[in-house]
Structure formats: structure tokens, C-alpha cells
TIMI-2910 file (N, C-alpha, C, CB; in pm, 1 decimal, decimal comma, always signed):
<rs>
+----------+----------+----------+----------+----------+----------+----------+----------+----------+----------+----------+----------+------+
!      n_x !      n_y !      n_z !     ca_x !     ca_y !     ca_z !      c_x !      c_y !      c_z !     cb_x !     cb_y !     cb_z ! resn !
+----------+----------+----------+----------+----------+----------+----------+----------+----------+----------+----------+----------+------+
!  +1339,9 !  -3515,5 !  +3642,5 !  +1421,3 !  -3568,2 !  +3578,1 !  +1551,3 !  -3584,6 !  +3578,1 !  +1403,5 !  -3540,5 !  +3509,2 !  Met !
!  +1581,7 !  -3714,0 !  +3518,4 !  +1769,4 !  -3700,5 !  +3473,8 !  +1862,6 !  -3651,7 !  +3402,7 !  +1818,6 !  -3772,9 !  +3440,9 !  Lys !
!  +1788,6 !  -3614,2 !  +3286,3 !  +1851,7 !  -3629,3 !  +3180,8 !  +1784,1 !  -3577,8 !  +3027,7 !  +1879,1 !  -3763,6 !  +3190,7 !  Ala !
!  +1850,5 !  -3497,6 !  +2955,0 !  +1767,0 !  -3443,2 !  +2861,1 !  +1893,2 !  -3505,7 !  +2725,8 !  +1728,4 !  -3243,8 !  +2890,5 !  Ile !
!  +1839,0 !  -3544,4 !  +2596,5 !  +1886,4 !  -3581,9 !  +2545,3 !  +1869,8 !  -3511,4 !  +2398,1 !  +1868,9 !  -3686,9 !  +2579,9 !  Asp !
!  +1872,0 !  -3392,3 !  +2361,5 !  +1765,0 !  -3298,0 !  +2268,7 !  +1790,9 !  -3343,2 !  +2125,5 !  +1793,4 !  -3116,8 !  +2279,4 !  Ala !
!  +1927,7 !  -3419,0 !  +2131,3 !  +1954,0 !  -3425,5 !  +1972,6 !  +1889,7 !  -3561,0 !  +1943,4 !  +2127,9 !  -3419,8 !  +1921,4 !  Ser !
!  +1888,9 !  -3658,0 !  +2050,0 !  +1834,7 !  -3802,6 !  +2004,1 !  +1664,6 !  -3763,0 !  +2038,2 !  +1914,1 !  -3962,5 !  +2115,3 !  Gly !
!  +1622,4 !  -3699,8 !  +2093,2 !  +1505,8 !  -3641,2 !  +2108,7 !  +1428,4 !  -3767,9 !  +2240,5 !  +1425,0 !  -3622,0 !  +1933,7 !  Lys !
!  +1491,4 !  -3757,7 !  +2384,6 !  +1489,1 !  -3867,1 !  +2489,9 !  +1492,9 !  -3768,3 !  +2620,8 !  +1629,8 !  -3986,7 !  +2477,8 !  Thr !
!  +1417,6 !  -3862,6 !  +2720,8 !  +1447,1 !  -3762,6 !  +2804,8 !  +1428,4 !  -3915,9 !  +2937,4 !  +1321,8 !  -3590,9 !  +2796,3 !  Leu !
!  +1526,4 !  -3863,2 !  +3037,8 !  +1555,4 !  -4038,0 !  +3117,5 !  +1488,8 !  -3910,0 !  +3239,2 !  +1791,2 !  -4154,9 !  +3143,2 !  Thr !
!  +1401,0 !  -3997,9 !  +3267,1 !  +1361,5 !  -4000,3 !  +3383,0 !  +1344,2 !  -4057,8 !  +3501,1 !  +1311,4 !  -3986,0 !  +3372,1 !  Leu !
!  +1349,3 !  -4052,3 !  +3671,8 !  +1418,5 !  -4131,2 !  +3771,9 !  +1282,0 !  -4147,9 !  +3847,7 !  +1556,7 !  -4056,9 !  +3857,2 !  Gln !
!  +1209,6 !  -4280,2 !  +3844,5 !  +1094,3 !  -4338,0 !  +3882,1 !  +1106,7 !  -4372,2 !  +4014,9 !  +1059,2 !  -4444,4 !  +3804,4 !  Thr !
!   +999,3 !  -4377,3 !  +4124,1 !   +949,4 !  -4466,5 !  +4227,7 !   +892,3 !  -4502,6 !  +4209,4 !   +920,7 !  -4457,9 !  +4315,6 !  Thr !
!   +840,4 !  -4679,2 !  +4209,9 !   +718,0 !  -4762,0 !  +4264,6 !   +783,0 !  -4884,5 !  +4352,1 !   +616,5 !  -4825,9 !  +4129,7 !  Ser !
!   +727,8 !  -4870,8 !  +4457,8 !   +662,2 !  -4968,0 !  +4556,8 !   +881,7 !  -4934,4 !  +4622,5 !   +562,9 !  -5193,0 !  +4466,0 !  Gln !
!   +935,2 !  -4791,1 !  +4622,0 !   +996,8 !  -4817,6 !  +4715,3 !  +1139,2 !  -4806,7 !  +4666,8 !   +953,2 !  -4933,4 !  +4768,6 !  Gly !
!  +1126,1 !  -4857,0 !  +4509,8 !  +1263,0 !  -4872,4 !  +4424,8 !  +1242,0 !  -4774,5 !  +4331,3 !  +1295,2 !  -5018,9 !  +4350,9 !  Lys !
!  +1338,5 !  -4750,3 !  +4328,4 !  +1376,0 !  -4607,2 !  +4228,0 !  +1481,2 !  -4667,4 !  +4093,4 !  +1487,8 !  -4461,1 !  +4344,6 !  Thr !
!  +1447,2 !  -4640,8 !  +4006,6 !  +1470,8 !  -4689,7 !  +3877,7 !  +1486,0 !  -4553,7 !  +3779,2 !  +1345,9 !  -4793,2 !  +3834,8 !  Arg !
!  +1597,0 !  -4575,5 !  +3664,5 !  +1606,1 !  -4478,2 !  +3555,7 !  +1503,0 !  -4546,8 !  +3404,9 !  +1796,0 !  -4459,1 !  +3520,5 !  Asp !
!  +1430,5 !  -4445,6 !  +3376,2 !  +1323,1 !  -4447,8 !  +3209,6 !  +1375,4 !  -4402,6 !  +3157,8 !  +1189,4 !  -4390,3 !  +3170,5 !  Val !
!  +1406,9 !  -4431,0 !  +3009,4 !  +1440,0 !  -4368,4 !  +2877,9 !  +1349,2 !  -4351,2 !  +2798,0 !  +1523,9 !  -4427,3 !  +2810,0 !  Thr !
!  +1227,8 !  -4240,0 !  +2794,3 !  +1102,7 !  -4224,9 !  +2721,7 !  +1170,6 !  -4134,6 !  +2582,5 !   +968,9 !  -4135,0 !  +2827,7 !  Ile !
!  +1130,9 !  -4186,7 !  +2485,4 !  +1160,7 !  -4062,7 !  +2376,3 !  +1028,9 !  -4011,8 !  +2311,5 !  +1263,3 !  -4114,9 !  +2245,4 !  Pro !
!  +1029,6 !  -3941,5 !  +2245,3 !   +993,0 !  -3794,8 !  +2218,6 !   +920,5 !  -3803,8 !  +2048,6 !  +1158,0 !  -3681,6 !  +2231,4 !  Leu !
!   +849,0 !  -3788,3 !  +1972,0 !   +843,7 !  -3762,8 !  +1875,0 !   +857,8 !  -3669,0 !  +1833,5 !   +786,3 !  -3789,9 !  +1847,2 !  Lys !
!   +831,9 !  -3592,2 !  +1662,9 !   +895,4 !  -3503,9 !  +1624,1 !   +714,4 !  -3371,5 !  +1708,9 !   +955,8 !  -3535,0 !  +1414,1 !  Pro !
!   +637,4 !  -3451,3 !  +1666,3 !   +504,2 !  -3379,1 !  +1744,2 !   +461,7 !  -3407,8 !  +1885,5 !   +378,9 !  -3413,0 !  +1672,0 !  Glu !
!   +524,9 !  -3441,4 !  +2006,1 !   +577,6 !  -3434,4 !  +2143,4 !   +572,4 !  -3297,6 !  +2130,9 !   +720,2 !  -3504,1 !  +2185,9 !  Ser !
!   +489,1 !  -3259,5 !  +2245,6 !   +489,0 !  -3136,0 !  +2293,9 !   +541,6 !  -3093,3 !  +2436,8 !   +369,6 !  -3103,7 !  +2282,0 !  Lys !
!   +606,0 !  -3016,6 !  +2436,6 !   +681,1 !  -2978,6 !  +2603,0 !   +622,8 !  -2852,5 !  +2687,7 !   +858,7 !  -2931,6 !  +2583,7 !  Val !
!   +568,7 !  -2845,4 !  +2752,0 !   +461,6 !  -2758,2 !  +2805,3 !   +485,6 !  -2650,1 !  +2928,6 !   +358,7 !  -2851,6 !  +2848,7 !  Val !
!   +474,0 !  -2562,7 !  +3022,6 !   +441,0 !  -2535,2 !  +3132,3 !   +365,2 !  -2448,4 !  +3125,6 !   +519,8 !  -2516,7 !  +3202,7 !  Lys !
!   +262,0 !  -2413,1 !  +3265,4 !   +177,8 !  -2325,4 !  +3305,5 !   +204,1 !  -2227,0 !  +3380,4 !   +100,5 !  -2371,7 !  +3349,5 !  Tyr !
!   +191,0 !  -2129,6 !  +3344,7 !   +236,6 !  -2057,0 !  +3428,5 !   +135,2 !  -1879,8 !  +3430,9 !   +402,8 !  -2061,3 !  +3384,8 !  Ala !
!   +133,2 !  -1782,2 !  +3544,5 !    +74,9 !  -1685,6 !  +3509,4 !    +60,9 !  -1614,4 !  +3424,8 !    +82,5 !  -1643,4 !  +3551,5 !  Arg !
!    -63,9 !  -1533,9 !  +3302,4 !    -58,3 !  -1449,7 !  +3206,5 !    +12,2 !  -1356,9 !  +3225,1 !   -154,2 !  -1412,0 !  +3173,6 !  Pro !
!    +60,5 !  -1281,4 !  +3210,8 !    +88,2 !  -1157,2 !  +3198,1 !    +20,1 !  -1040,3 !  +3174,4 !   +149,2 !  -1158,7 !  +3135,5 !  Ser !
!    -87,3 !  -1068,3 !  +3118,7 !   -197,2 !   -985,6 !  +3144,1 !   -279,2 !   -946,9 !  +3250,2 !   -260,6 !  -1015,2 !  +3086,4 !  Glu !
!   -279,8 !   -824,2 !  +3324,2 !   -299,0 !   -803,9 !  +3459,3 !   -460,8 !   -861,7 !  +3454,6 !   -267,3 !   -633,1 !  +3512,9 !  Pro !
!   -532,2 !   -829,6 !  +3335,6 !   -678,2 !   -863,5 !  +3327,5 !   -746,6 !   -994,3 !  +3353,6 !   -712,7 !   -837,5 !  +3210,9 !  Ala !
!   -634,4 !  -1091,9 !  +3295,4 !   -609,3 !  -1218,9 !  +3266,7 !   -636,1 !  -1326,7 !  +3429,4 !   -442,1 !  -1213,3 !  +3198,1 !  Lys !
!   -689,5 !  -1422,3 !  +3464,2 !   -624,6 !  -1461,0 !  +3609,3 !   -649,0 !  -1641,7 !  +3531,3 !   -745,0 !  -1394,2 !  +3807,7 !  Thr !
!   -570,1 !  -1715,2 !  +3658,5 !   -562,7 !  -1878,5 !  +3606,4 !   -399,9 !  -1861,3 !  +3569,5 !   -686,9 !  -1932,7 !  +3441,1 !  Gly !
!   -394,0 !  -1983,0 !  +3508,5 !   -258,9 !  -2011,4 !  +3445,8 !   -332,4 !  -2056,7 !  +3328,7 !   -145,2 !  -2122,0 !  +3521,3 !  Phe !
!   -170,3 !  -2000,6 !  +3222,1 !   -205,9 !  -2048,2 !  +3056,0 !    -97,5 !  -2125,0 !  +3035,5 !   -216,0 !  -1924,6 !  +2926,8 !  Val !
!   -102,5 !  -2198,3 !  +2932,9 !    -17,2 !  -2280,0 !  +2882,1 !    +91,8 !  -2244,6 !  +2766,2 !    -93,3 !  -2370,9 !  +2846,4 !  Glu !
!   +213,7 !  -2268,2 !  +2810,0 !   +336,4 !  -2194,5 !  +2739,6 !   +388,7 !  -2313,6 !  +2662,3 !   +459,9 !  -2122,1 !  +2849,2 !  Gln !
!   +411,2 !  -2293,7 !  +2569,7 !   +534,7 !  -2414,0 !  +2480,0 !   +659,3 !  -2340,9 !  +2534,5 !   +537,5 !  -2417,6 !  +2259,5 !  Ala !
!   +707,1 !  -2514,9 !  +2572,1 !   +893,7 !  -2474,4 !  +2528,9 !   +986,7 !  -2613,4 !  +2445,0 !  +1004,3 !  -2444,0 !  +2722,8 !  Leu !
!  +1072,1 !  -2530,4 !  +2440,4 !  +1141,4 !  -2657,9 !  +2339,2 !  +1215,8 !  -2745,2 !  +2426,7 !  +1257,1 !  -2603,9 !  +2214,4 !  Ala !
!  +1291,8 !  -2895,7 !  +2396,7 !  +1284,2 !  -2971,2 !  +2485,0 !  +1435,7 !  -2940,5 !  +2503,9 !  +1222,0 !  -3109,5 !  +2459,7 !  Leu !
!  +1510,2 !  -2868,1 !  +2407,9 !  +1665,3 !  -2784,5 !  +2482,8 !  +1603,0 !  -2674,6 !  +2620,8 !  +1767,7 !  -2644,5 !  +2321,0 !  Ser !
!  +1504,4 !  -2617,5 !  +2692,0 !  +1466,6 !  -2540,8 !  +2751,8 !  +1426,9 !  -2586,1 !  +2870,3 !  +1397,8 !  -2484,9 !  +2693,9 !  Asp !
!  +1454,5 !  -2731,0 !  +2914,7 !  +1426,6 !  -2789,2 !  +3032,7 !  +1589,6 !  -2848,0 !  +3074,0 !  +1296,3 !  -2909,2 !  +3012,5 !  Leu !
!  +1548,2 !  -2889,9 !  +3200,5 !  +1685,1 !  -2887,2 !  +3264,4 !  +1687,2 !  -2982,6 !  +3422,4 !  +1723,7 !  -2708,8 !  +3291,4 !  Lys !
!  +1841,3 !  -3081,3 !  +3375,6 !  +1790,3 !  -3184,5 !  +3478,2 !  +1794,9 !  -3144,5 !  +3650,0 !  +1886,2 !  -3318,7 !  +3452,7 !  Pro !
!  +1683,3 !  -3230,7 !  +3692,4 !  +1662,2 !  -3181,3 !  +3839,8 !  +1516,4 !  -3124,8 !  +3844,5 !  +1776,2 !  -3059,0 !  +3885,8 !  Gly !
!  +1439,1 !  -3121,9 !  +3731,0 !  +1320,5 !  -3044,0 !  +3705,4 !  +1210,2 !  -3165,2 !  +3699,8 !  +1333,4 !  -2946,8 !  +3560,0 !  Trp !
!  +1106,1 !  -3154,9 !  +3793,8 !   +997,0 !  -3237,6 !  +3775,5 !   +906,3 !  -3232,2 !  +3680,7 !   +937,7 !  -3236,9 !  +3863,6 !  Ile !
!   +923,0 !  -3364,0 !  +3654,3 !   +736,2 !  -3359,8 !  +3480,7 !   +694,6 !  -3408,0 !  +3505,6 !   +700,8 !  -3400,5 !  +3315,0 !  Val !
!   +571,0 !  -3393,4 !  +3417,2 !   +479,7 !  -3550,6 !  +3440,1 !   +477,6 !  -3559,4 !  +3251,8 !   +255,3 !  -3534,8 !  +3552,1 !  Ser !
!   +476,9 !  -3689,9 !  +3216,8 !   +503,7 !  -3734,5 !  +3127,5 !   +388,3 !  -3779,5 !  +3087,0 !   +594,2 !  -3801,9 !  +3135,8 !  Val !
!   +258,6 !  -3773,2 !  +2977,5 !   +191,8 !  -3875,6 !  +2921,1 !   +251,8 !  -3927,7 !  +2785,8 !    +57,7 !  -3833,2 !  +2906,1 !  Thr !
!   +215,4 !  -4073,9 !  +2804,0 !   +331,7 !  -4128,1 !  +2735,4 !   +198,1 !  -4288,6 !  +2593,9 !   +489,4 !  -4221,3 !  +2923,9 !  Thr !
!   +193,8 !  -4274,7 !  +2512,5 !   +103,4 !  -4353,0 !  +2470,4 !   +213,8 !  -4496,2 !  +2376,1 !    -15,5 !  -4243,3 !  +2371,8 !  Lys !
!   +155,3 !  -4589,2 !  +2359,2 !   +204,3 !  -4707,3 !  +2356,4 !   +227,5 !  -4721,0 !  +2181,6 !    +99,5 !  -4816,5 !  +2437,2 !  His !
!   +345,3 !  -4760,3 !  +2164,8 !   +373,0 !  -4727,4 !  +1999,9 !   +453,2 !  -4846,2 !  +1956,0 !   +467,9 !  -4574,4 !  +1964,5 !  Glu !
!   +469,9 !  -4894,8 !  +1833,3 !   +549,7 !  -5018,8 !  +1810,3 !   +620,8 !  -5059,7 !  +1949,9 !   +663,0 !  -4992,7 !  +1689,5 !  Gly !
!   +554,2 !  -5096,3 !  +2040,3 !   +570,8 !  -5177,0 !  +2154,4 !   +661,7 !  -5079,0 !  +2233,5 !   +633,5 !  -5328,7 !  +2124,3 !  Gly !
!   +706,8 !  -4983,7 !  +2201,6 !   +752,6 !  -4864,0 !  +2292,6 !   +647,5 !  -4770,2 !  +2344,3 !   +849,1 !  -4777,2 !  +2218,1 !  Asn !
!   +719,8 !  -4715,1 !  +2470,3 !   +600,1 !  -4605,1 !  +2525,4 !   +688,1 !  -4447,5 !  +2501,9 !   +550,3 !  -4639,7 !  +2736,0 !  Glu !
!   +600,8 !  -4400,9 !  +2424,2 !   +677,8 !  -4305,2 !  +2303,5 !   +588,0 !  -4141,2 !  +2386,3 !   +608,6 !  -4365,4 !  +2066,6 !  Val !
!   +654,9 !  -4018,9 !  +2489,9 !   +615,5 !  -3932,1 !  +2494,8 !   +507,4 !  -3821,9 !  +2409,0 !   +698,1 !  -3919,5 !  +2514,6 !  Ala !
!   +385,4 !  -3784,1 !  +2496,4 !   +276,5 !  -3746,8 !  +2329,7 !   +301,1 !  -3606,7 !  +2445,7 !    +40,1 !  -3851,1 !  +2266,4 !  Glu !
!   +351,3 !  -3608,7 !  +2545,2 !   +320,0 !  -3427,9 !  +2650,9 !   +434,7 !  -3456,8 !  +2772,1 !    +94,7 !  -3402,4 !  +2760,9 !  Ile !
!   +520,5 !  -3385,3 !  +2741,7 !   +591,5 !  -3384,2 !  +2915,6 !   +530,5 !  -3187,2 !  +2915,0 !   +864,4 !  -3428,4 !  +2932,9 !  Val !
!   +506,1 !  -3203,2 !  +3060,9 !   +484,6 !  -3089,4 !  +3148,2 !   +535,9 !  -3053,5 !  +3254,7 !   +392,2 !  -3083,7 !  +3178,9 !  Thr !
!   +629,1 !  -2960,9 !  +3271,6 !   +691,1 !  -2886,2 !  +3412,6 !   +638,2 !  -2873,6 !  +3486,7 !   +733,1 !  -2780,3 !  +3425,2 !  Val !
!   +612,3 !  -2985,7 !  +3588,7 !   +596,9 !  -2964,3 !  +3720,0 !   +644,5 !  -2851,1 !  +3814,2 !   +637,2 !  -3058,2 !  +3759,7 !  Val !
!   +700,6 !  -2874,2 !  +3851,9 !   +820,8 !  -2823,0 !  +3933,3 !  +1010,5 !  -2740,7 !  +3881,9 !   +840,9 !  -2964,5 !  +4006,1 !  Val !
!  +1056,5 !  -2627,6 !  +3833,2 !  +1173,1 !  -2579,1 !  +3808,1 !  +1256,5 !  -2579,0 !  +3924,8 !  +1161,2 !  -2460,1 !  +3754,1 !  Glu !
!  +1324,6 !  -2643,7 !  +3891,8 !  +1470,0 !  -2626,1 !  +4002,7 !  +1559,4 !  -2580,8 !  +3996,0 !  +1534,2 !  -2703,9 !  +4040,2 !  Arg !
+----------+----------+----------+----------+----------+----------+----------+----------+----------+----------+----------+----------+------+
</rs>
């Protein structure tokens, strides 16, 4: 992820396809989810649990996966999942 505009509700991602790198800006809707998966804090639980994050929690340089939906001629983020925090 290259940049976050929390007030404008957009993410700018750096993507690479066929050896070419480009920046893509993706708008978020009010109902878009931002999540990460972490180990549960309760000792009896195993695996990972989904934790909700605010858009302002994201930092440039983090690796994210974005699920988008085609809406009104644009790709709009539905779910932003943090893959690696740097």
C-alpha cells in the first residue's frame, strides 16, 4: 500500500503485473471493511480471529489484499485485509 487518504476514503496501491508497476487508487464505501487476522488473546482458542481496523490504522508500506466490486464504472473496495504490517 502506497498511501491512505482517510478523509477522502481512498487507498493508493502499488501493483505489479507482467513486470510493470503502477499505482491504483481505490475508493472505499462507508460499509467497506478493514480487517486483519491475529492470534486470539484467549489461551483456550486456536487459529486466527478477524479484528476490525479503522482506515486510519493502516500505514503506507503495509501489504494488503483488497476485494473489490464493480460499481458505477469504478472498482470500489469491499474488504481490505492486512496481510503484512511493516
